[in-house]
C-alpha positions as CSV (number, residue, x, y, z in Angstrom):
1,M,-36.8,-1.7,-24.6
2,P,-35.1,-4.8,-25.9
3,V,-36.3,-8.1,-24.5
4,L,-33.2,-10.2,-23.7
5,S,-34.9,-13.3,-22.4
6,M,-38.2,-14.7,-21.1
7,F,-38.6,-17.6,-18.7
8,Y,-41.2,-18.8,-16.1
9,G,-43.3,-15.6,-16.7
10,I,-40.3,-13.4,-16.1
11,I,-39.4,-10.8,-18.8
12,V,-35.9,-9.5,-18.8
13,Q,-35.1,-6.3,-20.6
14,M,-32.1,-4.0,-20.9
15,F,-31.5,-0.6,-22.5
16,S,-28.7,1.9,-22.5
17,E,-29.0,4.5,-19.8
18,I,-26.0,6.7,-20.3
19,G,-26.2,9.1,-17.4
20,G,-29.2,7.3,-16.0
21,K,-30.3,7.2,-12.4
22,H,-28.9,3.7,-11.6
23,H,-25.2,4.4,-12.5
24,K,-24.4,0.7,-13.0
25,P,-25.1,-2.1,-15.4
26,H,-28.6,-3.5,-14.7
27,I,-31.7,-5.2,-16.2
28,H,-35.4,-4.3,-16.0
29,V,-37.5,-7.2,-14.9
30,K,-41.3,-7.7,-15.2
31,Y,-43.3,-10.5,-13.7
32,S,-47.1,-10.3,-13.9
33,D,-47.9,-6.7,-12.7
34,Q,-44.7,-6.3,-10.8
35,K,-41.4,-4.7,-11.9
36,A,-37.9,-4.4,-10.6
37,V,-34.6,-3.0,-11.6
38,V,-31.7,-5.4,-10.8
39,S,-28.0,-4.8,-11.1
40,L,-25.9,-7.5,-12.7
41,D,-24.6,-8.4,-9.3
42,G,-28.1,-9.3,-8.2
43,E,-28.8,-6.2,-6.1
44,I,-32.4,-4.9,-6.4
45,L,-32.1,-1.2,-7.3
46,D,-35.8,-0.5,-7.6
47,G,-39.2,-2.3,-7.3
48,E,-39.7,-5.9,-6.4
49,I,-40.8,-9.3,-7.8
50,P,-41.9,-12.4,-5.8
51,K,-39.0,-14.0,-3.9
52,N,-39.3,-17.3,-5.7
53,K,-39.0,-15.5,-9.1
54,M,-36.1,-13.4,-7.8
55,K,-34.2,-16.7,-7.0
56,L,-34.8,-17.9,-10.5
57,L,-33.6,-14.5,-11.8
58,E,-30.5,-14.6,-9.6
59,A,-29.6,-18.1,-11.0
60,W,-30.1,-16.9,-14.5
61,I,-27.9,-13.8,-13.9
62,E,-25.1,-15.9,-12.5
63,L,-25.3,-18.3,-15.5
64,H,-25.3,-15.5,-18.1
65,H,-23.3,-12.8,-16.3
66,D,-20.7,-12.4,-19.1
67,E,-23.4,-12.2,-21.8
68,L,-25.3,-9.6,-19.8
69,L,-22.1,-7.5,-19.5
70,A,-21.5,-7.9,-23.2
71,N,-25.0,-6.7,-24.0
72,W,-24.6,-3.7,-21.6
73,E,-21.5,-2.7,-23.5
74,L,-23.2,-3.1,-26.9
75,L,-26.2,-1.1,-25.9
76,S,-24.1,1.6,-24.2
77,S,-22.1,2.1,-27.5
78,G,-25.3,2.2,-29.6
79,D,-24.9,-1.3,-31.1
80,E,-27.5,-4.0,-31.3
81,Y,-28.1,-6.4,-28.4
82,F,-28.4,-10.2,-28.6
83,R,-30.9,-12.5,-27.0
84,I,-29.8,-14.7,-24.1
85,D,-31.1,-18.2,-23.5
86,P,-33.8,-18.6,-20.9
87,L,-33.3,-20.4,-17.7
88,K,-34.2,-24.0,-18.3
89,E,-35.3,-26.3,-15.5
90,D,-34.2,-29.8,-15.1
91,T,-37.5,-31.5,-15.8
92,S,-36.2,-35.1,-15.5
93,M,-38.4,-35.7,-12.5
94,E,-41.7,-34.9,-14.4
95,P,-42.9,-37.0,-17.3
96,R,-43.0,-35.2,-20.6
97,I,-46.2,-33.7,-21.9
98,L,-47.6,-35.5,-24.9
99,S,-50.6,-33.3,-25.5
100,V,-52.3,-30.2,-24.1
101,K,-56.0,-29.3,-24.7
102,P,-57.6,-26.1,-23.6
103,L,-60.9,-26.7,-21.8
104,P,-63.7,-24.4,-20.7
105,D,-63.2,-22.2,-17.6
106,Y,-59.5,-21.7,-18.5
107,K,-58.4,-25.1,-17.6
108,L,-55.9,-27.3,-19.5
109,R,-56.0,-31.1,-20.0
110,L,-52.5,-32.5,-20.0
111,D,-51.6,-35.9,-21.2
112,Y,-48.2,-37.2,-19.9
113,E,-45.9,-39.9,-21.3
114,S,-46.4,-41.8,-18.0
115,G,-50.0,-42.4,-19.0
116,E,-51.4,-39.9,-16.6
117,T,-54.0,-37.3,-17.6
118,K,-54.3,-34.2,-15.4
119,I,-56.3,-31.0,-15.4
120,F,-54.5,-27.7,-14.6
121,D,-56.5,-24.6,-13.7
122,V,-54.9,-21.5,-15.2
123,T,-57.5,-19.1,-13.7
124,P,-55.2,-17.9,-10.8
125,Y,-52.5,-17.0,-13.3
126,I,-54.7,-14.7,-15.4
127,R,-53.9,-11.4,-13.7
128,G,-51.4,-8.7,-14.2
129,N,-49.9,-7.5,-17.4
130,W,-48.0,-10.7,-18.4
131,F,-50.7,-13.3,-18.1
132,N,-53.7,-11.0,-18.7
133,E,-53.6,-11.8,-22.4
134,L,-54.7,-15.3,-21.6
135,S,-58.1,-14.0,-20.6
136,D,-58.8,-13.7,-24.4
137,R,-60.4,-17.1,-25.1
138,A,-58.9,-17.4,-28.7
139,Y,-55.4,-16.6,-27.4
140,F,-55.8,-19.0,-24.4
141,N,-56.7,-21.7,-26.9
142,A,-53.4,-21.1,-28.8
143,V,-51.5,-22.9,-26.1
144,R,-48.8,-25.4,-27.4
145,I,-46.3,-27.8,-26.0
146,I,-42.7,-26.6,-25.8
147,D,-40.3,-28.7,-27.9
148,G,-39.6,-32.0,-26.3
149,G,-42.7,-31.9,-24.0
150,D,-40.9,-30.0,-21.2
151,G,-43.7,-27.5,-20.7
152,I,-46.3,-25.4,-22.4
153,E,-46.4,-21.9,-23.8
154,W,-48.5,-19.3,-25.6
155,P,-47.5,-17.4,-28.7
156,H,-46.1,-14.3,-26.9
157,G,-44.0,-16.4,-24.5
158,Q,-46.2,-16.8,-21.5
159,D,-45.3,-20.2,-20.0
160,L,-45.8,-22.2,-16.9
161,A,-43.1,-24.2,-15.1
162,P,-43.3,-27.9,-15.8
163,H,-43.2,-28.8,-12.1
164,E,-46.1,-26.4,-11.4
165,L,-48.1,-28.0,-14.2
166,Y,-47.4,-31.5,-12.9
167,E,-47.7,-30.9,-9.1
168,L,-50.7,-28.5,-9.1
169,S,-52.8,-30.4,-11.6
170,I,-55.7,-32.7,-10.6
171,P,-55.4,-36.2,-11.8
172,V,-58.3,-37.5,-14.1
173,L,-59.4,-40.9,-12.8
């Protein structure tokens, strides 16, 4: 199933379902080990994802509604789809990340442009299908800074929201 976009641990997919059970344009959404089918007007047709992630998804759908409809038409007529930009958070309140270093016990050392150094524990996130790959130590160590220092990500798109990183990290004194 084509992946249209990924943001904040949410994977958005779409495929043609001519004569399918939902009878309206929709997307398939995965977050961790949860799945949902959501119409392009924001109605949950099947399944569920956490409410905070659903709010992010609803904002993304509203921003990209025309692109989603265009992809639905393309896929319905057997054509290729196009990717849609992820939801980007205004991170102007958090300082930019200058460096990230994986530590033992699935923690990250984050150095910020403000001069702060913080430790973020990734352990609670390593569950379900989406973040489970991080349990592989070599893969976990492949963490990198997103361009511009607005967050971090792993090679297959797993990421953590910048405000989560900043607010939930423990300062190093």
